[in-house]
C-alpha positions as protocol buffer text, in pm:
chain_id: "A"
residue {
  index: 1
  type: MET
  ca { x: 22532 y: 5277 z: -1669 }
}
residue {
  index: 2
  type: GLU
  ca { x: 22733 y: 5465 z: -1930 }
}
residue {
  index: 3
  type: LEU
  ca { x: 22952 y: 5271 z: -2169 }
}
residue {
  index: 4
  type: SER
  ca { x: 23285 y: 5390 z: -2302 }
}
residue {
  index: 5
  type: LEU
  ca { x: 23336 y: 5409 z: -2677 }
}
residue {
  index: 6
  type: GLN
  ca { x: 23578 y: 5117 z: -2654 }
}
residue {
  index: 7
  type: GLN
  ca { x: 23319 y: 4901 z: -2475 }
}
residue {
  index: 8
  type: ILE
  ca { x: 23063 y: 4983 z: -2742 }
}
residue {
  index: 9
  type: VAL
  ca { x: 23304 y: 4897 z: -3024 }
}
residue {
  index: 10
  type: GLU
  ca { x: 23409 y: 4572 z: -2856 }
}
residue {
  index: 11
  type: GLY
  ca { x: 23042 y: 4477 z: -2829 }
}
residue {
  index: 12
  type: LEU
  ca { x: 22969 y: 4527 z: -3199 }
}
residue {
  index: 13
  type: PRO
  ca { x: 22885 y: 4204 z: -3375 }
}
residue {
  index: 14
  type: LYS
  ca { x: 23091 y: 4105 z: -3679 }
}
residue {
  index: 15
  type: THR
  ca { x: 22777 y: 4136 z: -3894 }
}
residue {
  index: 16
  type: LEU
  ca { x: 22768 y: 4507 z: -3819 }
}
residue {
  index: 17
  type: LEU
  ca { x: 23134 y: 4549 z: -3906 }
}
residue {
  index: 18
  type: ASN
  ca { x: 23067 y: 4384 z: -4242 }
}
residue {
  index: 19
  type: ALA
  ca { x: 22738 y: 4567 z: -4303 }
}
residue {
  index: 20
  type: SER
  ca { x: 22652 y: 4747 z: -4626 }
}
residue {
  index: 21
  type: ASP
  ca { x: 22646 y: 5126 z: -4652 }
}
residue {
  index: 22
  type: ARG
  ca { x: 22265 y: 5115 z: -4647 }
}
residue {
  index: 23
  type: ASP
  ca { x: 22264 y: 4907 z: -4330 }
}
residue {
  index: 24
  type: LEU
  ca { x: 22511 y: 5145 z: -4168 }
}
residue {
  index: 25
  type: GLU
  ca { x: 22296 y: 5445 z: -4262 }
}
residue {
  index: 26
  type: GLY
  ca { x: 22002 y: 5279 z: -4090 }
}
residue {
  index: 27
  type: PHE
  ca { x: 22215 y: 5203 z: -3787 }
}
residue {
  index: 28
  type: GLN
  ca { x: 22333 y: 5566 z: -3780 }
}
residue {
  index: 29
  type: LYS
  ca { x: 21972 y: 5685 z: -3773 }
}
residue {
  index: 30
  type: ILE
  ca { x: 21905 y: 5457 z: -3477 }
}
residue {
  index: 31
  type: ILE
  ca { x: 22210 y: 5597 z: -3296 }
}
residue {
  index: 32
  type: ASP
  ca { x: 22103 y: 5956 z: -3371 }
}
residue {
  index: 33
  type: GLU
  ca { x: 21753 y: 5895 z: -3236 }
}
residue {
  index: 34
  type: THR
  ca { x: 21893 y: 5717 z: -2931 }
}
residue {
  index: 35
  type: ILE
  ca { x: 22109 y: 6019 z: -2854 }
}
residue {
  index: 36
  type: LYS
  ca { x: 21808 y: 6250 z: -2890 }
}
residue {
  index: 37
  type: LEU
  ca { x: 21605 y: 6024 z: -2664 }
}
residue {
  index: 38
  type: ARG
  ca { x: 21877 y: 6016 z: -2401 }
}
residue {
  index: 39
  type: GLU
  ca { x: 21915 y: 6394 z: -2409 }
}
residue {
  index: 40
  type: GLY
  ca { x: 21538 y: 6431 z: -2383 }
}
residue {
  index: 41
  type: HIS
  ca { x: 21532 y: 6197 z: -2085 }
}
residue {
  index: 42
  type: ARG
  ca { x: 21803 y: 6399 z: -1911 }
}
residue {
  index: 43
  type: ASN
  ca { x: 21617 y: 6722 z: -1981 }
}
residue {
  index: 44
  type: LEU
  ca { x: 21295 y: 6571 z: -1848 }
}
residue {
  index: 45
  type: GLN
  ca { x: 21472 y: 6461 z: -1529 }
}
residue {
  index: 46
  type: LYS
  ca { x: 21606 y: 6815 z: -1480 }
}
residue {
  index: 47
  type: MET
  ca { x: 21261 y: 6965 z: -1539 }
}
residue {
  index: 48
  type: ILE
  ca { x: 21102 y: 6728 z: -1287 }
}
residue {
  index: 49
  type: LYS
  ca { x: 21374 y: 6802 z: -1031 }
}
residue {
  index: 50
  type: ASN
  ca { x: 21331 y: 7177 z: -1080 }
}
residue {
  index: 51
  type: PHE
  ca { x: 20953 y: 7146 z: -1059 }
}
residue {
  index: 52
  type: ASN
  ca { x: 20973 y: 6945 z: -739 }
}
residue {
  index: 53
  type: THR
  ca { x: 21218 y: 7193 z: -589 }
}
residue {
  index: 54
  type: SER
  ca { x: 20999 y: 7492 z: -678 }
}
residue {
  index: 55
  type: THR
  ca { x: 20685 y: 7315 z: -551 }
}
residue {
  index: 56
  type: ILE
  ca { x: 20852 y: 7239 z: -217 }
}
residue {
  index: 57
  type: GLN
  ca { x: 20970 y: 7601 z: -183 }
}
residue {
  index: 58
  type: ARG
  ca { x: 20615 y: 7731 z: -244 }
}
residue {
  index: 59
  type: SER
  ca { x: 20469 y: 7504 z: 26 }
}
């Protein structure tokens, strides 16, 4: 399930909205790594799909 930006913002707790710059920097790092992880997961799914397709074609 993919969330819209508005849904994400609406789900932010008030503590995050009032967070310090240091806390926000930490949160930004988490977001950045989450994006990398999601992109990696998508790439892995594509690789597996391509591998399965090529394996079936060779059989």
